[in-house]
C-alpha positions as CSV (number, residue, x, y, z in Angstrom):
1,M,8.5,11.0,-2.9
2,K,5.2,11.1,-0.9
3,K,1.8,9.4,-0.2
4,D,-1.5,11.5,0.2
5,E,-3.5,11.4,3.5
6,D,-4.8,7.4,2.2
7,G,-1.4,6.7,2.3
8,L,-1.0,6.1,-1.4
9,F,1.8,7.0,-3.6
10,E,1.2,10.6,-5.4
11,D,3.1,9.8,-8.8
12,D,1.4,13.4,-10.3
13,I,5.4,14.9,-9.5
14,F,6.7,12.5,-11.6
15,W,4.0,13.2,-14.7
16,K,3.7,17.1,-14.1
17,N,6.5,18.2,-17.1
18,S,5.6,14.8,-19.0
19,V,4.0,15.5,-22.2
20,T,3.4,11.7,-22.8
21,N,0.5,11.1,-24.8
22,I,-1.7,8.8,-23.7
23,A,-1.5,6.7,-26.9
24,L,1.9,5.9,-26.0
25,F,0.1,3.0,-23.9
26,K,-2.0,1.7,-26.8
27,P,0.0,-1.8,-27.2
28,L,-0.2,-2.6,-23.7
29,E,-3.7,-3.5,-24.8
30,V,-2.5,-7.1,-26.3
31,V,-2.2,-8.2,-23.2
32,L,-4.5,-6.0,-21.2
33,S,-7.3,-5.1,-23.1
34,K,-9.3,-1.9,-22.6
35,A,-11.7,-2.3,-19.5
36,V,-14.8,0.2,-18.7
37,S,-13.8,3.1,-17.0
38,W,-15.3,4.8,-13.7
39,S,-14.2,8.1,-14.8
40,P,-13.7,9.8,-18.5
41,K,-10.3,10.8,-17.5
42,V,-9.0,7.4,-16.3
43,T,-8.3,5.0,-18.9
44,I,-8.1,1.5,-17.2
45,L,-6.2,-1.8,-19.0
46,G,-6.7,-5.4,-17.6
47,N,-9.7,-6.8,-15.4
48,V,-10.7,-4.4,-13.1
49,N,-10.5,-7.2,-10.5
50,S,-7.3,-8.8,-11.6
51,N,-3.8,-7.5,-12.7
52,T,-4.9,-4.1,-14.1
53,I,-3.2,-0.7,-15.4
54,D,-4.7,2.9,-14.4
55,I,-3.9,5.8,-16.4
56,G,-4.7,8.9,-15.8
57,F,-5.2,12.0,-18.6
58,E,-6.4,15.5,-19.5
59,N,-6.7,16.5,-22.8
60,N,-4.7,12.9,-24.1
61,I,-1.7,13.8,-21.8
62,V,-1.0,11.3,-18.6
63,D,-0.7,13.0,-15.4
64,S,-0.9,9.4,-13.3
65,V,0.2,5.5,-14.1
66,S,-0.7,3.1,-11.5
67,F,-0.7,-1.2,-12.0
68,R,-2.0,-3.7,-9.8
69,I,-0.7,-7.4,-10.1
70,D,-3.0,-10.1,-8.5
71,F,-0.8,-12.1,-6.8
72,T,-3.7,-15.1,-6.9
73,S,-4.0,-15.0,-10.7
74,N,-1.5,-16.3,-13.4
75,Y,-0.2,-12.7,-13.5
76,E,3.8,-13.6,-15.3
77,L,2.6,-12.1,-19.1
78,A,1.0,-9.1,-17.8
79,L,3.9,-8.3,-15.4
80,R,6.2,-9.4,-18.1
81,T,4.4,-7.0,-19.9
82,I,4.8,-4.4,-17.9
83,I,8.2,-4.4,-17.1
84,D,9.1,-4.6,-21.1
85,F,6.7,-1.5,-21.7
86,C,8.5,0.5,-18.8
87,I,12.2,-0.3,-20.2
88,L,11.0,0.2,-24.1
89,N,9.7,3.7,-23.0
90,G,12.3,4.7,-20.1
91,F,9.9,4.2,-17.6
92,M,10.4,3.0,-13.8
93,I,8.6,1.2,-10.8
94,I,8.4,2.6,-7.8
95,N,6.8,0.0,-5.2
96,N,4.5,0.3,-2.4
97,D,7.3,1.4,-0.1
98,L,7.9,4.3,-2.5
99,Q,11.4,2.4,-4.0
100,K,12.5,2.2,-7.0
101,M,12.1,-1.5,-8.5
102,P,14.7,-3.3,-10.7
103,L,13.2,-3.6,-13.8
104,N,13.2,-7.5,-14.5
105,F,10.4,-10.1,-13.5
106,E,12.5,-11.9,-10.5
107,A,13.2,-8.8,-8.7
108,F,9.4,-8.5,-8.9
109,K,8.3,-12.3,-8.3
110,Q,11.0,-11.7,-4.7
111,E,8.9,-9.0,-3.8
112,I,5.2,-10.3,-3.8
113,E,7.0,-13.2,-2.1
114,K,7.9,-11.3,0.8
115,S,4.9,-8.8,0.9
116,Q,2.4,-9.2,3.7
117,Q,-0.3,-9.5,1.4
118,I,1.2,-13.0,0.1
119,Q,1.7,-14.2,3.9
120,T,-1.7,-13.8,4.5
121,Y,-3.1,-14.9,1.5
122,R,-1.0,-18.3,2.1
123,R,-2.2,-18.5,5.8
124,L,-5.8,-17.8,5.1
125,S,-6.3,-20.3,2.2
126,E,-4.3,-23.0,4.5
């Protein structure tokens, strides 16, 4: 696994040999409604300022997926939905340190609680 020049994870290697149609992600719209995208080749589900999933595609075939959880929001339903979706479809989730995450809510909650971002947020909001 590698990061790009901006230090972001390049997930395209996982989707390279995939023939996953973007329609597979439609059920997520029940919890994360479709938002206006900045590109015709990216579908955005959720709120671009909060919990969101970005799905890149070419000819309706997925070539990139990433999501962001806004820990300042009530994120539990969104995160549980994403985890369940991954379990049902045999997907994995890689964290910012490029480590495979266990697909359960408590593991993610612990990851969020120990993150530098939440530590900084809590310190600034005191």
